[in-house]
N, C-alpha and C positions, 0 to 999 in steps of 0.2 A: 303693659304701657297703651298712653294714652296715642287718640288714634294721628296717623302721620299725618302734618299737613300738606298736602304739597298743590304746585303750581304748573302750571305744559304749554310751552313755550315752543309754536312751527314754525320755524323758520324759514321764508320763503317767501322770494320779491312776488312770484304769480297766484302766492294765497292771499298775500297784502293788500294786490291792488285787484283780488276779490274774478283771477279769468278760474283758478284750475279751484273743486271743491276740498280741502283735509281731508285727508283722511288719517294722516296720523294719526295728527293729537288723539282726535277722538276717543283711538285707538286703545294710544297711553291712557286716558283716561277711567277708562273705563277699564283698563286691568288697575292702573290704581285704586278704584273703587271695590273690587271686585275680587281680588290676589290681595291685595294687602290692605281692606276696610282701611286705605286712608281718605280723609276729606281733601277734594281737590276744588282750596278757595278763588283759584284764579286759570285763570289763557288765557293766553295773545299769540293773534298772529302776526310777528314781525322781518319786514322784509331781509335779506344779503344787507345787511350796512353793521356796521364794525361799531360802532360809534352807538346805535340803537339797542344792537345784540344786548350789548358790557353795559346798558342804562336801561332796559329795564330787569337786566340780573340783577342790579345793584338795585333797584327799590326791592323786589321784590325778598332781598335775603334783608334789605333794613325794617319788611313790612312787624308789624303790632297787633296782634301778639305772632313769633317767627317762624316764619315758613318753615320745615324741613329739611325740604327734597323739593328741586325743580329739577326738570326734565326737559330737555328740550330736543327735538326733532328738526334735526334737516341740518345743511349746512358746514356738514363732513366730510366730502366727498374732496374731487381732485377739483374743481368746476371753479377759473379764476374765481367766480363771485363766491366761494364754500367761506367762509371766515369767521363760521359757527367759537370752528376755534381754537384761537388767535382771540376772539371781541370775551372769552369767557377766560381764559387765559390770564388778560389786563384785571379783573376783578378781581385771582385767586387769595385767594391767601394765603394756602395749602393745598399743590395738588395730588392727588388720591391716583398714578397711575398703574397702580392693584386693581383698581376696578376693572379701567377696560381694556386690563388683562385679559381678567376675566371672562368680559364678556369675548374675547375675540376670543380664545381658547376654545371657552362654550359651545357657540356659534359656527366654532372655523368646522364640525364632524356636518353641518346640514348646507353651510357655506364657504368657499374658499375667499370667497369676493368680505367677509367679515374681518378680516386684516389694507379694505380699501381706507374703511374710515376711519378718519382719523381723530375722532373725537375721542375728549380728556375728557377727567371728571376730577371735582377737588370741595371744596374745600371758600366759600366768603361768609364770615359771619360765624352762624354757627347755623347756616341750611350750608348740605349740599349738594353742589351741584351738576348732574351727569350732561352728557351728549350723544343722545342719540340718530345714528338714520335717519334717513327727509323719509321712506320709503315705508307707508306698513308693515309691509314686510318685518324689515332690518330692525325698523325699529322698537317690532313687540316682542319680538324675540332677545335682544339687544338688551331688554330690561324682563323678562324669563330668562335671563340669566345673573339677574342678582337678584332672585327675588324672596330668593331664602335665607341673604345676607342682609337686606336696607334692614330692616327692624333693628339689628343690632346694630347696626350703622351709624343711623338715627337712633339709637337708644344711647349707643358712647355719645354723639355731639352734643347729644343733650347735656353729659353730662352725667344719667344715669345708672352707669353701669360698676358693679365692684368690684364684682368674679365674672370672669371670661366663661361662668359654669363649667369650667375643666375637671375642677378639681384640682390639688396647690401640690407642689410637686415636691417633698420632702426631700435634700441629700446629704447625704451623711459627712462629715466631715472626716475625717481619718484623719488625729492628732497622736496618731505615733509618728 
């Protein structure tokens, strides 16, 4: 499989205004490069604005060559301006709730607060979009929960999977 092409968007009013330093986005970039050998081709810092977030996600999903994976960090909580899941839902063609179920299940052992994240995941075009929490720890632990399945997910989205690698189960039909 060729390298995963990835992009990371930090969703934060304060970071977008330069009032605070983004630590989550760079931490995700580092993890993608070191643990998935991904090529991070784009990064952005976007304010907590539904239309601006959606526009950024659409822009990246329409890139040529294709960006396989977009991670967002921030805007998934309960604060009034946390609108990343809604902005993401606006652009998804197919939601994939199982990915976030896996994140929450795997991260629960570290903190029950994993269930406070409203992040969603799904596909826009040939791009997998995943919302992660805004804290560096929450974002990196959430990505860590998906590292073992992301390569297969991307390969499948690219249309490159012929067999899932588990072998065939042959059922015999009793004709008597």
